[in-house]
C-alpha positions in Angstrom: 0.0 0.0 0.0 2.9 2.4 0.8 4.5 1.5 -2.5 1.3 2.2 -4.4 1.0 5.6 -2.7 4.7 6.4 -3.5 4.3 5.4 -7.2 1.1 7.5 -7.4 3.1 10.5 -6.1 5.9 9.8 -8.6 3.4 9.4 -11.4 1.5 12.6 -10.6 4.6 14.7 -10.2 6.1 13.4 -13.5 2.9 13.8 -15.4 2.4 17.4 -14.0 6.0 18.2 -15.0 5.3 16.9 -18.5 2.2 19.0 -18.8 3.8 22.2 -17.5 7.2 22.1 -19.2 7.4 22.2 -22.9 11.0 21.0 -23.0 9.9 17.6 -21.6 7.4 16.9 -24.4 9.6 15.2 -27.0 10.1 11.8 -28.5 13.4 11.3 -26.6 11.7 12.1 -23.3 9.0 9.6 -24.2 11.6 6.9 -24.8 13.3 7.7 -21.4 10.0 7.6 -19.6 8.9 4.3 -21.1 12.3 2.7 -20.3 12.2 3.9 -16.7 8.6 2.7 -16.2 9.4 -0.7 -17.7 12.2 -1.0 -15.2 9.8 -0.2 -12.3 7.3 -2.7 -13.7 10.0 -5.4 -14.0 11.0 -4.8 -10.4 7.4 -5.0 -9.3 7.1 -8.4 -11.1 10.3 -9.6 -9.6 9.1 -8.7 -6.1 5.7 -10.3 -6.7 3.9 -7.0 -6.3 2.1 -6.8 -9.7 -1.2 -7.5 -7.9 -0.7 -4.6 -5.5 -2.3 -2.0 -7.8 1.0 -0.2 -8.3 1.1 -1.0 -12.0 -2.3 0.6 -12.6 -1.2 3.8 -10.8 1.6 4.1 -13.5 -0.8 3.7 -16.4 -1.3 7.5 -17.1 2.4 8.0 -17.4 2.8 4.9 -19.7 0.1 6.4 -22.0 1.8 9.8 -21.9 5.1 8.2 -22.9 3.4 6.3 -25.7 1.7 9.5 -26.8 5.1 11.2 -27.2 6.4 8.3 -29.3 3.5 7.7 -31.8 3.3 9.2 -35.2 1.2 12.3 -35.3 0.3 13.1 -38.9 -2.7 11.4 -40.5 -6.3 10.8 -39.5 -5.5 7.2 -38.9 -2.8 8.3 -36.5 -5.4 10.4 -34.7 -7.7 7.4 -34.4 -4.9 5.2 -33.1 -3.9 7.9 -30.6 -7.4 8.3 -29.3 -7.8 4.6 -28.8 -4.4 4.5 -27.0 -5.2 7.3 -24.5 -7.9 5.8 -22.3 -6.7 6.9 -18.9 -5.5 10.4 -19.8 -8.1 13.2 -19.9 -8.8 14.8 -23.2 -7.3 18.1 -21.8 -4.1 16.3 -20.9 -3.8 14.7 -24.4 -4.3 18.0 -26.2 -1.9 19.8 -23.9 0.8 17.3 -24.6 0.2 17.5 -28.3 0.4 21.3 -28.3 3.5 21.3 -26.2 5.2 18.6 -28.3 8.7 19.6 -29.5 9.8 17.7 -32.6 13.4 16.5 -32.9 15.4 18.9 -35.0 15.4 17.9 -38.6 13.8 14.5 -38.0 10.1 15.4 -37.4 7.7 18.2 -38.2 5.6 20.1 -35.6 2.2 18.6 -34.8 -0.2 20.4 -37.1 -3.1 22.4 -35.6 -5.4 20.4 -37.9 -4.2 17.1 -36.4 -4.7 18.5 -32.8 -8.2 19.7 -33.6 -9.0 16.3 -35.1 -7.8 14.5 -32.0 -9.7 17.0 -29.8 -12.9 16.4 -31.7 -12.5 12.6 -31.5 -11.8 12.7 -27.8 -14.9 14.9 -27.2 -17.0 12.5 -29.2 -15.5 9.6 -27.2 -15.6 11.1 -23.7 -18.2 13.9 -24.0 -17.9 17.5 -22.9 -17.5 16.8 -19.2 -15.1 18.9 -17.1 -11.7 17.4 -17.2 -8.7 17.8 -14.9 -5.5 18.9 -16.4 -3.0 18.4 -13.6 -2.9 15.4 -11.2 -3.8 16.0 -7.6 -0.6 14.7 -5.9 -2.1 15.2 -2.4 -4.6 12.3 -3.0 -4.2 9.6 -0.4 -5.3 6.0 -1.0 -7.2 4.4 1.9 -5.2 2.1 4.1 -6.6 -1.4 4.2 -5.7 -3.4 7.3 -6.6 -7.1 7.2 -8.7 -8.3 10.0 -7.9 -11.6 11.7 -10.4 -12.8 14.3 -8.8 -13.9 17.6 -9.4 -17.5 18.7 -10.0 -16.2 22.3 -13.4 -15.2 23.5 -13.8 -11.9 25.3 -15.0 -13.6 28.5 -11.7 -15.6 28.6 -9.5 -12.4 28.6 -7.8 -11.5 31.8 -6.6 -7.9 32.1 -3.5 -7.5 34.3 -3.8 -5.0 37.2 -0.5 -3.4 36.2 -2.1 -1.8 33.1 -4.3 0.4 35.4 -7.4 -0.3 33.4 -9.8 -0.6 36.4 -12.4 1.5 34.6 -13.0 -1.4 32.2 -15.8 -3.7 33.2 -17.3 -6.8 31.9 -20.9 -6.7 30.6 
C-alpha cells in the first residue's frame, strides 16, 4: 500500500511536469519515460507485487510516454492515438500535443489540424465533461488493514492490574 502511494506521487509529479514544461514533451523524453517505467514494472514483477495496484497507478504515465512516441500526422494516427489514451483526460492529451517539441530535422511540428481532429474525436468519445489537467498529488489512498479474528473469546480475557485499566468492566 505504501509502494502504491509512492508510485502515485511519482506518477503525478512526473505527469504534471510533463504537462507544465514544454521542454519535456519530446520523442526522446517519451523513450526515457517508457524505459524507466518498464524498469519499475519489471522490479514489481520480480518482487511479486504486480497485484498490489502499483502498475495501474503508473498507467497514465505509460500512456503519456506512448503518446510522445507515436506518429502524429494522418487521420489514422489520430484514431490510433485516441484509442491509445484511455486513462488520460482529453485536456491532458491536447496539452501534450500542443507542447510537443519535434526532434530537430527529424520530425515536423504537430499540425493544428491534427490536434483539432484529436480533440474532436476525444470529445465524441468522452463527452464535454469537465476534465482535470493536472494530477492532484495530495490524493491519499485508503489504508486497508486485514482483520484476523482472535481464537480467544472476550470472556476468557484477563486484564492484568499493572495496566491500570480498572475503569473497564465486563458486561
